[in-house]
C-alpha positions in Angstrom: -35.5 -11.4 61.7 -36.3 -9.6 64.0 -34.6 -6.4 64.6 -37.0 -4.8 67.1 -35.9 -7.4 69.6 -32.3 -8.0 68.3 -31.9 -3.7 68.8 -34.1 -3.9 72.3 -31.5 -7.0 73.7 -28.2 -4.5 72.3 -29.7 -1.5 73.8 -29.2 -3.2 77.8 -33.6 -3.1 77.6 -34.8 -6.8 79.4 -36.9 -7.6 76.3 -39.8 -10.3 76.7 -41.3 -11.3 73.8 -43.6 -14.5 72.9 -42.1 -18.0 71.9 -42.6 -17.0 68.0 -41.3 -13.7 68.2 -38.8 -15.1 70.0 -37.6 -17.4 66.6 -34.2 -17.3 65.1 -32.6 -15.0 68.0 -29.9 -16.7 69.5 -30.9 -15.3 73.5 -31.7 -18.0 76.3 -34.1 -17.7 78.2 -34.6 -16.2 81.5 -30.9 -15.1 80.9 -31.0 -13.4 78.2 -34.2 -12.9 77.5 -37.6 -13.9 79.0 -41.1 -15.7 77.3 -44.3 -14.3 77.8 -46.8 -16.1 75.4 -50.3 -15.0 77.6 -51.0 -12.6 78.7 -50.6 -13.5 82.5 -46.8 -15.2 81.1 -46.5 -11.3 80.7 -47.8 -9.8 84.0 -45.8 -13.0 85.9 -42.2 -11.6 84.5 -43.0 -8.5 83.8 -43.2 -8.1 87.5 -40.0 -10.3 88.3 -38.2 -7.9 87.1 -39.8 -4.6 88.9 -39.6 -7.4 92.2 -36.0 -8.4 91.1 -33.7 -5.3 90.1 -30.4 -7.7 90.1 -32.4 -10.3 87.9 -33.5 -6.6 86.2 -29.9 -6.2 85.5 -28.5 -9.4 84.8 -30.6 -10.3 82.1 -29.8 -7.2 81.0 -26.4 -7.2 80.9 -26.3 -10.4 79.1 -28.9 -9.9 76.7 -26.2 -6.7 75.6 -23.3 -9.1 75.8 -25.1 -11.6 73.1 -26.1 -8.9 70.8 -22.8 -7.1 70.8 -21.3 -11.0 70.5 -23.9 -12.0 68.4 -24.9 -9.1 66.2 -23.2 -6.8 66.4 -21.5 -5.3 62.6 -18.7 -6.0 62.8 -19.4 -9.4 64.2 -21.6 -10.7 61.6 -19.2 -9.0 59.1 -16.6 -11.4 60.5 -19.1 -14.2 60.3 -19.4 -13.4 56.3 -15.6 -13.5 55.5 -15.2 -16.8 57.6 -18.1 -18.1 55.3 -16.5 -16.4 51.9 -12.9 -17.4 53.3 -14.7 -21.5 53.0 -16.8 -21.5 50.2 -14.1 -19.6 48.2 -10.5 -19.9 50.3 -8.0 -17.5 51.6 -6.3 -16.0 49.1 -4.7 -14.0 51.2 -1.2 -17.2 51.8 
C-alpha cells in the first residue's frame, strides 16, 4: 500500500499520482484523487486545481473523508475485529 498517498489524502491534500502509484487505494479518480500518467497530464491536473479553487477544495475534502473512513486507525481496527469475528465466531453472546 502506498502510505504516502494515504497520508496526503488524510491530511486533506489534493494528491496527483500515476495509475500505478494509486493501485490498491480506494480513492475515486477526479473526486478524491487525481491521476496523471505523463508529464503533460501532470501539468493539466496541476493547472486544473490551481485555476479552480472550488474544485481543489472539493477534492481535498472528499479525499480526507475517504481516508478517515477507510484508513483511520479506528476504522481499520473495526474492520479487523469484524474479520476475526467471522473467522472465530462471535463469542460475546
